[in-house]
C-alpha positions as CSV (number, residue, x, y, z in Angstrom):
1,M,-0.3,0.3,-0.1
2,K,1.8,2.9,-1.2
3,Y,-0.6,5.6,1.1
4,K,-0.3,5.4,5.2
5,A,-2.4,8.3,6.1
6,A,-4.9,11.0,4.8
7,I,-5.0,14.5,6.3
8,F,-8.1,16.5,6.1
9,D,-9.4,19.8,6.4
10,W,-12.7,20.6,8.1
11,A,-15.3,23.4,6.9
12,G,-15.7,22.9,3.1
13,T,-14.0,19.8,2.9
14,M,-15.2,17.3,5.7
15,V,-18.2,19.3,7.2
16,D,-20.0,22.4,6.2
17,F,-20.7,21.5,2.7
18,G,-20.1,25.2,1.0
19,S,-18.4,26.6,3.8
20,F,-20.8,28.8,5.3
21,A,-20.1,29.2,9.1
22,P,-17.4,31.7,8.8
23,M,-19.1,34.2,6.6
24,G,-21.8,35.4,8.5
25,A,-19.2,36.0,11.1
26,F,-17.0,37.7,9.0
27,V,-19.5,39.9,7.7
28,E,-20.7,40.8,10.8
29,V,-17.5,41.5,12.5
30,F,-16.4,43.8,10.0
31,A,-19.7,45.7,10.0
32,E,-19.1,46.3,14.1
33,F,-16.2,48.2,13.2
34,G,-17.8,50.3,10.5
35,M,-17.1,48.6,7.4
36,E,-19.5,46.7,5.2
37,I,-17.8,43.9,3.2
38,S,-19.3,41.1,1.1
39,V,-19.0,37.5,1.4
40,E,-16.8,37.3,-1.6
41,Q,-14.6,39.4,0.4
42,A,-14.9,37.5,3.2
43,R,-14.2,34.3,1.5
44,E,-11.1,35.2,-0.5
45,P,-8.6,34.4,2.2
46,M,-10.4,31.2,3.3
47,G,-7.9,28.5,4.8
48,M,-6.2,30.6,6.6
49,A,-6.0,30.7,10.2
50,K,-8.5,33.1,11.3
51,R,-6.2,36.1,12.5
52,D,-3.9,36.1,9.4
53,H,-7.6,36.0,7.2
54,I,-9.0,38.9,9.5
55,A,-5.1,40.7,8.4
56,A,-5.7,39.8,4.8
57,I,-9.1,41.6,4.5
58,L,-8.1,44.4,6.2
59,N,-5.1,44.9,3.2
60,M,-7.9,44.9,0.7
61,P,-7.1,48.5,-0.8
62,D,-10.9,49.4,-0.4
63,V,-11.6,47.8,3.1
64,S,-8.3,49.6,4.4
65,R,-9.2,52.6,2.7
66,R,-12.6,53.1,4.5
67,Y,-10.7,52.0,7.9
68,K,-8.5,54.7,7.5
69,E,-11.5,57.1,6.9
70,T,-12.9,55.8,9.9
71,Y,-10.4,55.5,12.1
72,G,-8.0,57.9,10.7
73,H,-4.8,55.5,10.4
74,L,-4.3,52.4,8.3
75,P,-5.1,49.1,10.3
76,D,-2.5,47.7,12.5
77,D,-2.2,45.0,14.5
78,A,-4.1,46.6,17.4
79,A,-7.1,46.8,14.8
80,I,-6.4,43.1,13.7
81,D,-6.6,42.0,17.2
82,R,-9.7,43.9,18.2
83,I,-11.7,42.7,15.6
84,Y,-10.3,39.0,16.2
85,D,-11.4,39.1,19.4
86,I,-15.1,39.7,18.6
87,F,-14.6,37.6,15.3
88,V,-13.8,34.3,17.4
89,P,-16.7,34.2,19.8
90,L,-19.3,34.8,16.8
91,N,-17.8,32.2,15.0
92,E,-18.0,29.3,18.0
93,K,-21.6,30.4,18.1
94,V,-22.4,29.3,14.4
95,A,-19.8,26.8,13.9
96,G,-21.7,23.5,15.3
97,R,-24.9,24.5,13.5
98,H,-22.8,24.3,10.6
99,A,-21.0,21.0,11.0
100,G,-23.2,18.8,9.3
101,L,-20.8,16.0,7.2
102,V,-20.2,16.1,3.5
103,P,-22.1,13.6,2.0
104,G,-19.8,10.6,1.6
105,A,-17.2,12.0,4.2
106,R,-18.1,9.2,6.9
107,D,-17.8,6.1,4.4
108,T,-14.5,7.4,2.8
109,V,-12.7,7.4,6.3
110,E,-14.3,3.6,6.9
111,W,-12.9,3.0,3.8
112,L,-9.4,4.4,4.5
113,R,-9.3,2.3,7.9
114,K,-10.4,-0.4,6.3
115,R,-7.2,-0.3,4.5
116,G,-5.2,0.7,7.8
117,M,-4.6,4.2,6.5
118,K,-4.6,7.0,9.4
119,V,-6.8,9.7,9.0
120,G,-5.6,13.3,10.4
121,S,-6.9,16.7,10.0
122,T,-5.7,20.5,10.4
123,T,-7.8,23.5,10.0
124,G,-7.8,27.4,10.1
125,Y,-10.4,27.1,13.1
126,T,-8.8,27.8,16.3
127,R,-9.4,25.1,19.3
128,S,-11.9,27.0,20.9
129,I,-14.2,27.3,17.9
130,M,-13.6,23.3,17.4
131,E,-14.9,22.3,20.6
132,H,-17.8,23.6,19.2
133,V,-17.6,21.4,16.0
134,L,-15.8,18.3,17.2
135,P,-19.0,16.6,19.2
136,V,-21.3,17.5,16.0
137,A,-19.0,15.6,13.9
138,A,-18.6,12.8,16.1
139,D,-22.3,12.5,16.8
140,Q,-22.5,11.8,13.0
141,G,-19.5,9.1,13.1
142,Y,-16.6,11.3,12.1
143,E,-13.8,11.4,14.7
144,P,-10.6,11.5,13.1
145,D,-7.1,10.4,14.6
146,N,-5.8,13.9,15.4
147,L,-6.6,17.5,15.1
148,V,-4.4,20.4,14.8
149,C,-5.9,23.9,15.1
150,S,-4.4,26.9,13.7
151,D,-3.8,28.4,17.1
152,E,-1.6,25.1,18.2
153,V,1.4,26.1,15.9
154,K,3.7,28.8,15.4
155,N,3.4,29.6,11.6
156,G,-0.2,29.2,10.1
157,R,-1.3,27.9,6.4
158,P,0.2,27.6,3.8
159,A,3.7,26.8,6.1
160,A,3.7,23.0,6.7
161,D,3.5,23.5,10.4
162,A,0.4,21.9,11.3
163,M,1.4,19.0,8.7
164,I,4.4,18.2,10.7
165,K,2.7,18.2,13.6
166,C,0.1,15.7,12.4
167,F,3.2,13.3,11.2
168,S,4.1,13.3,14.8
169,D,1.1,12.8,15.9
170,L,0.2,9.9,13.5
171,G,3.7,8.4,13.5
172,I,4.7,9.5,9.8
173,D,7.9,9.1,8.6
174,D,7.3,9.6,5.0
175,P,5.7,12.8,4.0
176,A,5.0,11.0,0.4
177,S,2.9,8.7,1.9
178,V,0.3,11.0,3.1
179,I,-2.8,12.6,1.1
180,K,-3.9,16.1,2.1
181,V,-7.0,17.0,1.1
182,D,-8.6,20.6,1.1
183,D,-10.5,23.0,-0.7
184,T,-8.6,26.2,-0.2
185,E,-5.4,27.3,-1.5
186,P,-3.8,27.9,1.8
187,G,-5.0,24.4,2.6
188,I,-3.7,22.8,-0.5
189,G,-0.2,25.0,0.1
190,E,0.4,23.5,3.4
191,G,0.3,20.0,2.1
192,V,2.6,21.0,-0.6
193,S,4.9,22.6,1.9
194,A,4.7,19.2,3.6
195,G,5.6,17.2,0.8
196,C,2.4,15.3,0.3
197,L,0.2,14.3,-2.2
198,T,-2.2,17.1,-2.4
199,V,-5.9,16.6,-3.5
200,G,-8.8,19.6,-3.9
201,V,-12.0,19.5,-3.5
202,M,-14.1,21.7,-6.0
203,L,-17.8,21.4,-5.1
204,S,-18.4,21.2,-1.6
205,G,-16.0,24.1,-1.0
206,N,-15.2,27.7,-0.4
207,Y,-14.6,28.5,-4.2
208,A,-18.0,27.1,-5.1
209,G,-19.8,28.5,-2.3
210,K,-22.7,26.4,-2.6
211,H,-25.3,24.6,-0.3
212,P,-26.1,20.7,-1.5
213,K,-29.6,21.7,-2.7
214,E,-28.2,24.4,-5.1
215,I,-25.2,22.2,-6.3
216,A,-28.0,19.0,-6.9
217,E,-30.3,21.2,-9.2
218,M,-27.6,22.4,-11.6
219,D,-26.9,20.9,-14.7
220,E,-23.7,19.4,-16.1
221,A,-22.6,22.9,-17.4
222,E,-23.4,24.9,-14.8
223,L,-21.5,22.2,-12.8
224,D,-18.6,22.4,-15.1
225,E,-18.3,26.1,-14.6
226,V,-18.0,25.8,-10.8
227,R,-15.2,23.0,-11.1
228,K,-13.5,25.3,-13.8
229,L,-13.6,28.5,-11.3
230,A,-12.6,26.1,-8.2
231,G,-10.2,24.0,-9.7
232,A,-8.1,26.6,-11.1
233,R,-7.8,28.1,-7.9
234,L,-6.7,24.5,-6.2
235,K,-4.3,23.8,-9.2
236,E,-2.4,27.0,-8.6
237,A,-1.8,26.6,-5.1
238,G,-0.4,23.0,-6.2
239,A,-3.2,20.8,-5.9
240,D,-1.9,17.5,-7.6
241,H,-5.5,16.1,-8.4
242,L,-9.0,17.7,-8.4
243,I,-12.5,15.7,-7.1
244,D,-16.0,16.8,-6.6
245,T,-16.2,15.8,-3.2
246,V,-14.2,13.7,-0.4
247,A,-17.0,11.0,-1.6
248,E,-14.3,10.7,-4.6
249,L,-11.3,10.0,-2.6
250,P,-11.2,6.3,-2.5
251,S,-11.8,5.6,-6.5
252,L,-8.9,8.1,-6.9
253,I,-6.6,6.3,-4.5
254,E,-7.2,3.2,-6.1
255,R,-6.7,4.5,-9.6
256,L,-3.6,5.7,-8.1
257,E,-2.4,2.6,-6.6
258,M,-3.3,0.7,-9.6
259,E,-1.2,3.6,-11.7
260,A,2.1,3.1,-9.5
261,S,1.6,-0.8,-9.7
262,V,1.4,-0.8,-13.4
263,S,4.4,1.8,-13.9
264,S,6.3,-0.5,-11.6
265,A,5.6,-3.9,-13.0
């Protein structure tokens, strides 16, 4: 068996189809500070640690301009901290409500474990936010072998810090035997930085930003447009392979291992 572990992101990959939990919180917290932002702006840095995400929004030209108009100076570290301190409790309130498993996620994890693979996880969420997500996921049958949160490592995504901690937690000594599965550029980037095979999910993730019902009602041409947009972002970040959702991961692994077997014969 070529692959020993799969390390999954959470929102948009394994839970929260469409990655909706943080969106309302970002929009609300920026409004509290006198800056209206769009959902599209809130989504743009998705996958980063949430403090870094807030900094990235504040660095958007129109947002930083409005901040300066309101406060008389450009946003600084103190501004990031003030927004972050309000954002985290807001996100804690909604994260659990959006923690439904992506269809096929539990079956994929069961398939991996039957093959003897470890199941790890990293997230841009803090541990306090994940405390609201973990029990909801567990009630649905998803309990990964480990979890590394954004506030538990020195350097956030796309740095490899969280992945390296996963390797230690899971007893992995060869990064090439690990598959990193994610729906955002920073999340794919951490897999690339760590030397893993990377798989981007297109339809359940942040760049699609659709509810399952919306995806189900699209025709194939519409779905291909969503795939094209999300796939381009993920490929640009370094994704080796693209799938619609984690439900397709087992078939991808089987194909990759078959191809490896044929090439070595």
